[in-house]
C-alpha positions, 0 to 999 in steps of 0.5 A, a space after each residue: 500499499 502506498 501513503 501518501 504523506 504530506 510533510 510540513 517543515 519548519 526550518 528546513 527540517 520536518 515537523 509535521 506528518 500529514 496523512 489521509 485519514 483513512 491511514 491515520 484511522 487505520 494507525 490509530 487501530 494498530 496503536 491501540 492494539 499494540 497499547 500496553 495500558 490497553 491490552 492490559 485493561 482487555 486481559 483484566 476486563 476479559 477475565 474479571 471473575 477468574 481467580 487470581 493467585 497471589 505470587 507467594 503461592 506462585 512462588 512456592 508452587 515454582 520452586 517445587 513444594 508439594 502442591 497439595 500442600 500449598 493449595 490446601 493451606 492457600 484455601 484455608 484448610 487443615 489437614 483433618 478437615 481436608 481428610 474428611 472432606 475427601 474421604 481419606 484419613 489424616 495419616 494418608 494425606 499426610 503422605 501425599 503431602 511428604 511425597 511419600 505416596 502418590 494419589 490415585 486418580 480417585 483421590 486426585 480428583 476429589 482433591 482437585 475438586 475440594 482445592 478448586 484446581 485442575 488436577 494438573 495442578 496438584 501433579 
């Protein structure tokens, strides 16, 4: 596409660029698309009902801390309460959190539902 630009000089140097209105409108669309603040606002609006995860929780997970323990503590549940809610013993849950045992798919599913996370978050 050929751009029709008229340059207006001041003291022999370009000072202004005049473009056709249609091209100006296209430039504004591109600018708005790549404007960081606008993108950030769009993402916030699109995800306004989504849960945000605190930084410290993310850091604990990234650093390899047991995800069952991290999510349980984040949700404010004791081992005793969570164990009862998912139908296992506190001892078994403790072994899962210390990585001494691996949970069955059935237990993982109940943990995920109870902690409001995807199963993948617990593996």
